[in-house]
C-alpha positions, 0 to 999 in steps of 0.5 A, spaced: 471 537 460 466 533 465 466 527 460 473 527 461 473 527 468 468 522 469 472 518 464 478 519 468 474 517 475 472 511 472 478 509 469 481 510 476 476 506 480 477 500 475 485 501 476 484 501 483 479 494 483 484 491 479 490 493 484 486 490 489 485 484 486 493 484 484 495 485 491 490 480 494 493 475 489 500 477 491 499 476 499 495 469 497 502 467 494 507 469 499 503 470 505 508 468 510 514 472 508 510 478 506 507 478 513 514 477 516 517 483 511 511 488 513 512 487 520 519 488 520 518 494 516 513 496 521 518 496 527 523 499 522 519 505 522 517 505 529 524 505 531 525 510 526 520 515 529 523 513 536 530 516 533 526 522 530 523 524 536 529 523 540 532 528 536 527 533 537 
């Protein structure tokens, strides 16, 4: 059981590292549109939170 847990943990770490690399590459490829998109999503979330707080 311990071995399986350690293996799973290791795989998770490896996957996380790979994900980080993929994200970095994607960000480098489409940095500007992505920044713009994230900013608009961020504002949408803030707007939504404001809307929710006005309801309660």
